[in-house]
N, C-alpha and C positions, 0 to 999 in steps of 0.2 A: 262224354262229359257227364259227371254225376249230377243228377237233379237234386234239388233241396229235399224232396220227398224221399229219395233213395238215401241221401245222407242221414236224414232223420231216422229212417228205419234201421240203418246200420249202427246207429248209436243208441237205439232204444233198448233198454234193459229193465229188469225188475229192480226194485229197491235193494233186495238182498244181493243181487249180482253187483250193483253199483258200489255198495259199501265194502266189497272185497278189495277195492282200490286202497283202502285205509290199512296201514301197517302199524305195528308197534313202533313207538317213538315219533309218529307223525304229528304235525300240527295241522288242525282242521278248522276251517272257518265254517260256521253253522248258519250263516245268513244273519239278518238283522231285522228287528221289529216284525212287521207282518211277513217279512221274507224269510224267517227262520224255517228250516225244513221240518216236516211232520212225519211223513212216511219213512224218509231216510233215517230220521232219529230212531224210530221203532226198529228199523232193520239193523242199525248199528247196535242197538241195545241187545238184540238177539245173539250177537257174536262178541259182546263186550268182554267175556271171560277168556276169549282167545288172544286178547290184546294186552299190552302193557305200555304205560307211559305215553298215552295218547293225550295230547293237549288240545282242548276244544276252546274256541274263542267265538263269542257272539257280542252283539250290542242289543241288550234287552231281550230276555226271554218273555214273550208277552202273554203266555198262557197261565191259567191259575194253578196248574199242576207242574211239578218239576219235569224236565226233559226225561224221556224214557231211559236214556243212557245213565242218568244220575240215579234214577230209581233202581236200575239193574245193577248198580255198583255202590251199594250203601256204605261200604267200608272204604271207598275211594282207593281201590287197589289197582284199577285199570285206566280210569279216565280222570283227568283234571279239567273241570269246567270253569271257564273264565269269562268275565263280561266287562266291557269297557263302560257300561252304565248299569244301573241296577233297577229291576222291577221289584214288586213286593215279594214274589216267590224267590227271586235271587237273594234278597235280604235274608229270608228265612233259611235258604240253603247255606248262605255265608255263615250265619250263626251256628249252623250245624256242622260246619267244616267241610261242606260239599261244593262250595263255589268261592272263587277268588275274584277280587276286583283288580283291574288293570288301570291305574291312574294314567289318563291321557287327555290332552286337550282335544275335544271331539273333532275340530276342524283339521287336526294333524293326523287323523287316522289313516288317510290315504298315504301320507309319507311314512307313517309307522309301518304299514304293511309293505310298502315298497322298499324301505331301507333297513328296518330293524328285525323283521320276522322272516324266517325261512319257512314259507307256507307250502305245505305239501298238497293239501286238498281243499278246494272251496266247494261248498254245497249251498245252493240258493233256491228258493221257491220263486217261480216266475209264472207269467201268463203264457198261454199257448203261442206257438210260433206263428208269425204272420207270413204273408205270401212272399216276403223278401228275405225270409230266413232269420228274422230277429225275434227274440224273446223279450218282452217288456218286464222290467223289474217290479212293476206295480207301484204302490204308494210309498216307496222308499228308494233312495239311491245311496245316500250316506257315503260309505267308503267302497262300495261295490266295484267301481271301475278299477281301482288299484288291486283289490282282492282277486279279481278275475285275471288281470294281467300277471300277477305274481305267482299264483298257484300253479303247481306242476300238473295237477289234475282238476278239471272243473266238471262238476255234476249239477244238473238242474232238475228240480222236481216241479213238474208242470201242474198248475192248479187252474182249472177252468173258471174258478170264481175270483181269480186275481184281477183287480181292475187294471185296465190299460191306461196309463197316465202319460200325458204329454210332458216333455222336458228335455234335459240335456244330459248326455252320457248315461241314459237310463235304459239301455237295451244291451243284450248280449247276442252276438251273431252265432249261428250254429257252428261256424268254423272255429270258434273259441271254446267249444264244448266237447268234452270227451264222452260223457254219458248222459242220456236223457231218461228220466223216470216219469211216467205218467202217474201222478199221485191220486189219492182218494178224494180230492176236491173238497177238503175241509173248509168250513166257513172261516173267514178272517176273524182274528180275535177282536172282540168288542171291548173298548175302554171308555167307560162313561165317567164324567167328572162327578165328584162327591157333591151332595146337596149343600148349598151355601148355608153358612151359619150367619148369625147376626153380626159377628165380628168380620166375616168375609164381606158382608154388605157395607159395613162402615169403612173398611179399607178400600173397597172398590169406589165408594163415593169420593174419597179423597183423591184418588187417581183420576177418575173421569172428569172432575172439575178442572183438571190441568191438561187434558187432551184437547188439542186444537183441531179445527177443520183442516183437512189435507194431510193429517199425520199418517205415517206408515207404522203398522203395529207388529210387534213380536210378542206372542203369548206363550207361556210355559204350560206345564201340565198341572192338573188339580182343579179343585172347586173354584178357586179364586179367579182364574182366567175366564171361566164361564160366567161368573158373576159380573166381572168387568164388562164382558160382552153384552150381558143383559142390560146393564146400566146404560151402555152406549146406545143400544137399540131403543131405549126409552128417552134418549136425549135428543138435542138438536144438532149434535155433531154430524158432519157429513164429509163426503169425499175421502174416505179412508182407503188405505192400501195394505197389502200383506207382504211382508218379507220376514219369514219366521223359520227357525229350526224345525219346529213341529207345527203341522196343520191340525187344528183341533175343532171341535164342534162349535165353539164360540164364533169362529170365523164363518162357518156355515150359517149360523143364526144372523150374524151381521150382514152377510150377503143377502139373505132372504128379506131382511129389513131395509134393503136399499142403501146401506151405509158404505158399502165397498164399491168404489168406482174405478180404482186403480190408476189414479192420476199422479202417481209418484214420478220422480224425475229419472229413475233407473228401472229398467224393465217395466215400462208403463203398460197397464192393461193386464198384467200377469200377477197371479198369486204365486209367489216364489217360496219354496220350502224344500227340506231334504227328506222328511218322512211325515207320514200322517197316521194317526191312530185315533179311533173314536167309535162312533155308532155305525150301524149298517147304512144309514142314510148318508153319512159322510163318505163312505167308500163308494156309494152310488154317485155322489156328487162329483168326485174327482175322476170317475171313470170316463175316459174319452172326452174330456172337457178341455177345450183349448184355452180356457182362462187360467188353467193351472200350468205351472212350470217347475217340475221337481228336478232338483240339481244336486250334484255332489256337495258334501258338507264343506269342502274346502273353498267353495264359492259362496254358499249361503252364509256361513259363519265367519268368513274372512273379514277382519276388522276394516280393511280399506274398502270393501264392498259396502258394508253397513254405513261407513262414514260418508259415502257419496250420496246417501238418500236423505233429503231434507226432512226435518221434523220427524225424525225416527223416535219411536216410543217403545222401549223395552220394559216388559212387565214380568218379573220373575219372583218366585217364592224363596225364602231362606229360612234357616232354623234359628239362628241367633246372631246377635251383633254385640260387639263389646264397645266400651266407651271410647276407644281409639278409632272406631269405625271399621274394624276388621269384621268380615262377614263369613259365617260358616253356613254352607248349604248342603254339606255332605255327611256329617257324622254327629252322633250324640256321644261326646267323648271318644272312646275307642270303638264304639259300635257304628259300623258303616251303614249309612242309610241310602245314599244315592250318589251317582256320578255327577260331575260338575257340568257335563254337557257343554253348551256354548255360552254359559252365563257370563263368564269373564269377557269373552269376545263381544257380546252384545252390550255389556256395561261400557267397555272401552269404545266400541264403535258408535254407540248412540251419543256419547258425549262429544265425539268428534263431528257428528252430524250437525249441520246448521239447524239450530232450534231443537236439537235432540234432547231426550230425557230418558234416564233409566231408573225404574222403580224396583227396589228390593223390599219385598213385603213379608211381614211376619205378624202373627197375633202377639200381643204384648206379654202373654203368659203361656206357659205350657203345663198341662196337667198330666202327671205320670200315672201309671196304672194303679199305684197305691194311693192315689188321690192327692199327692203332694203337688202344690202349685209353685212354680218358679217363674222368674222374669226371663224373657228372651232377650232383653237388653241387660247385659252383664258387665261388671267392671272389667274383667278379662275373660277371654274364652277359656273354658275348662280344659284341663290337661287332656291331650289326645285329640282335641277338636281340630278340624282341618280349616285352614284359611283359604276359602274359595275366592274371595275378593279382598285384595290388600287395601289397607286404609286409604292410601293415596288415590285409589281408583273409585271408591264408593261415591255415588252421587246422591240419590234420594232414597231414604229409608222410610218405610211406611208401616205404621201400626193403626189400630182402630182409633188411636188418639191423635193422629195427625201425620204430617210429613216433615222429616228433618233433612234439610239440604246441607250436606257436609262439605261441599266444594268451597275452597277459599277460607275455610275456618281453621283457627288454631286448635290445639288439643283441648283447651278448656272450653272453647266455643262449641266444639263437637260434643263434648260431654254434656254441656248445657242443652244443646239441641236434642240429643238422644234421650236424656232424662225427661225432657218435656213430652216425649211421646211414649215413655214407659208407662206401665200400669201405675196408677197413683199409690197403690199399696206398697210399691217398691221404690218410690222416688227418694224417700228420705235416706234409705240405706245406700242407694246409689250415689247420692250426694256425699255421704260420709266416706264411701269407698273412693270417690274421685278426689276428695281432700287428701286422703292417705297416699294416693297415687301421684299427687302434685299436679293434677289437671283440673283444678277448681279455683275460682276466684270468689272472694266474698261478695263481689258486685254481681255475680251470676244470678239470673232470675229463673226460678223454677216454680211452676204451679203445683202445689201439694194437694 
């Protein structure tokens, strides 16, 4: 009988040898978040000119520089790089015509790979094998279980610095793997929230005053979630729990402040999430910590899962909102900015939760590079803008000027509520636009 060590040695190859499994016309999964491959990427880049029509798919390239395969193929003659969500570098690559977005509801990605994609090769970065023959996926699961099941060939890149995280369906057994590459043990990418602005602090103050003891939090990416976390740390709010698509440093700070006790009614005592990105301290915190429970995204982001959790509070950022209540979190006109992630699922699920709330947050204005200032509350979304949250779903919209609750309101009442949280410099023209659109009443009250 072959021992685990013998099987390991029989599958151990160099990165250059492993990527020979990739052929022209193949579809290749590149890992996701901190689990994207590093050494395998460089090895594939070295032979990129031997290949044609290779379709690469990832979920967030987390490094500041483009993948080596993209750099090696500047004219996009050999590789098509695709992502189901967008990082800053992927946005830049997209503008340059070197990266494409795949619109998908994040929680559906497991079904997407199971049902819609003929996946030839899956490459993932993992922690070293344990004594039972399992490789831990680290601080992300996302769609990995489906990817590993579907791929004809599975290659893992072992990184000794990958945290070992407790969870569900978050390991790969050696029997599922075709090739093992011992990588160069690169540090995990660090993602730090932007420094809070005065506008962020005002928005956070409006949210925190509505968060109740015993709430379960979902926080998105960016400076605002960290600001909300800081405000809660300084408040009297207590007995909070975590159920979030992304685990961010704000949660770590809340835990250190004694605010997180995990007394929620589903998965009590566990901080549940599907991927984590942040500081080195955050990665150390999730490493071999039984308080964490990393799960596939079709569990974490499932609407019925979220709805079961009492007092669920979802806090997400958006780019703009129109007077009907339609929310765009993905594009500036035709310019793609970000994927939708689980935003729609958390807005839907939190409203179904007993006592649940979803906050969609935006500064009241946007300043373009040329200095032009526009309102983020608009009469209608500009041409090409993506509707991330339909108007009938939107709950609470927040700017530095307050909170607009759109549930149960008519079209003119929605317009009134949204104009009242718009920047004062734009309220008069928004009223005139609402009148032309037939969603205004003379009895409406707006503070100018």
